[in-house]
N, C-alpha and C positions, 0 to 999 in steps of 0.2 A: 462552561457548561458541559458538563461529562458526556464524550460520546453514548453512553447507552441510556443516557435520561433523552437524548436528542431524539434516539431509535423508539424509546418507550412515548414520546411525543408523536413522533413519523405515523406509527402504528395507531397512537389509542385514535388520532385525526381523521385516518382513513374509515379506520372501524365507522366515527360517526357520520362521520359525511357521506357514506354509502347507507348505513342505519338510515342516517335520516332523509334521505331523498327515497328510500325506498318504502319509509312510513307514509311521507308526505305523498306518493303517490299511491300511494292503496285506498286514502282517501278520493280520490278523482275519480276511481273504478266505480262504473254502474255495478250494480244491485245483482245481472244477473250477466256478471262478464266472465265468459269459460277460459280458465287459465289453459286451460288443455289446446287451443285454440295456436296455440304458436306454430308460425309455418315451419317446416323442416329445412326451408334453406336458411332461417337464420339461424336456428338451433347448429345447421351445419355448419354455418359460416362462422358464429361464437367460436366453435368446439377448434375449428381451423386456425383460427386466429391468436387463439389462446395457447395451443398449439408451438407456431410459429413463434410468437414473445416469448415463449418455456424457452425456446433452442437458442434464442438472442441470449436473454439475460445468462442461460448458461454459460455460453462462450463468453460471453463480457467480464463471467465470475471468474473463469479460468484465466482468461490474459489478465486481470486484475491480477489475482491469486499468482499465476505466473514470475509479472516485474516482482510484486511482493519477496516470492523468492529467489530472486535473480538479485535482489536489492542486499538481502541477507548474504550470499554468497559476495557478495565485490566486499560486504563490511569484513566477511571471514579473510578474504583473501589478503586484502588489506593489511589485517591486523596479522595476521600468518607472516609474509613477507616482513615487516614490520619485525616481529619477533627474532626472522632469520640473521637480520642486521645486525641486533643486538647481540648476538649468538656467535655469528664468524666474524665479528671483529676482534673475537678472543686475540686470535695471535698476533694482532697488532699491536705497540709498542702503547704500554699501560698511559698515556697521557692523550694520544689519539683514537684507544679505547673509551676511556672515560668519557672525553667530549662528545663524540659519536652517541655513547648510551644517553648521555644526557640529555642532549636531541632528540634522539628519539623518546624518550620519556615525556620530553614535555611537549612534542607533536600528538602523544597518543592523547594526554592529561587533555590537551588543549580540542581534540578531534572530542572528545566525551564531556568534557564541562561547558566547552563554549561555543565550536560550529555544530556541534549536532541539534541543537535546539534552534542555532540560529540557521540552518538546514531546515526545517521543519516547518519555521515560521517563515523564510523567504524561498524556499526552492530553488539556492543556490549555495554555494562553497563561499567562503572568505578567504580573501586576500593574505591575511595572517595567518590561514594554516596553507598555501602556496610556499610562503616564505621560509617554515619552520621547514616545510618537507626539503625546501631549496637549498635551506642551512644544511641538511643530511647529507645531501646529494655534494654537498662543496666537501664534508669532512669527509666523506668515501675516495671521490673522485680527486681530491686536489693532495693526500698525500702518496707518496712514491717507495710503494716497497722494497725494503734494505736486502732484501733476499730471495731464494729462490718460494722458502716454505711462506714467507708474508705473500709473493706475487700468485700463488695457486688458489690465495684466498680471495685476491682481488677483484676478478670477474664476474666472479660468483655473487660480491657483492654487490657490483654494480647492476648484476642484473637481479637483485632482488630491490634496490631501487626504483629500478624502474617499473618492478610488478606492481612498488607499493603504490607509484605515477601511475598505471595503468588500474588500479581498484579506484585510487580516486577520482578519478576522471568519470570511470563506471559509474560512481559513487554520486557523485556531482547530477550527471543527467540522468538519475533515476532519483532524484529529490523533489521533483517536481510532478505535479498530476500524468498518468498515462494517459488515461483518455481523452480524446479530443471532445469539442464543446459540440461538436454535430451529433455524436453517436451519444452525450448524454442527452440533445433533443430529441433523439431517435427513442431512446429509452424512455425516456418522461410521456411522450405524446403517447408509444404504445401502452405504457399501464394507463393513462385513461383511456384510449381507446377498449380496451380489455379487460377494465373494470365497468367503463360506460357498456359495454355490451349485457354484462348480466340482468342489463335493467331490461332488457325485449326479451327474456326469459320468461317477465309476470310473475317475479317475488311474491309469493301471499307475506302474511305475518306472522304466521309457525314460526315457532323459537327454533325449529331444525333450518329450514329456509334463511333466517336473519343470522344465525350462529353462521351457517356458512359462507354467508354473502359475507357476515364480517370479518372471519378467518383469512378470507381467500382475498381481502382489500390489505387485512396487513401484514399477510405474507407477500402480497408485491410492493410493502412497504420499507419490510424487513431485506427482501432481496435487493431493493437499490441499494437499501442503507450500506449493506453487504460490501454491494461495489465501491460504494464513496468512500468507503472506508478505506479497502485496501488500496483507491487510487492514489493515496498520498505514501508510498512505502515507507517515509521514513517520520511521516508529520502525524500521524491519529491512532486509535486505539492500538486495533491488533495494526503492529509494523514493523519493520526492523529492528536491533536492538543491536546498542551496542556492547553488548556481552561479548564478544570475541575481543574487543583490545583489554574489556575490564578482568575478562578471563586472562590473559598473555600478558599483561601490567597489572597484578593486583596492588602494584605502590602507587599509582593514580587514584585510587580510592572510587 
């Protein structure tokens, strides 16, 4: 099911629940009920809880957005370091150079076409990807430079392999959900409390009040969906992409 379809269903369901409860509640009101009789303390508490929950939602959105940005940065750094290995190995003999570049291309292709979907589904990296990176490391470390010119390229290549490994590790650590379960419990409970408190304000059946109640509940549903979508940096609609690999290694398709 598409993430956008999930969003539409969630927003429609939130509106339907709020409007249904409002309409049924109005049927039980006495004819002489005065909607202006809501105590000031209830209005004040409703406003304060809404403000506090809005701050919590804002912090949650900022947190998952930062996590998504960090995940994309890790992908960029990994792809760039991998690309540097393929470029810097130019000074080595053709046999070593071609073998290293072939292993670099194989690793990049595997990440894009196989490991990426596995990472999105399982939240972890694959052992095969680790083995392919280890093969690149051996290509670099097992070669003994034959002259000073090749020696000058040796240490930078070692550093780039380390950079790929570090970025890959960071990518793996950010592959799963970033929001703890207790935070989700607080967000969902806060949403129920915040939406529930609007019924204490004696909403009537006028189209303006019903529209505002529906839009308010739909907004809460949308913001929760946004947090949920950003919570998995590699696995949902608005997620980090493998674009850096595809841009630096056009041959992998």
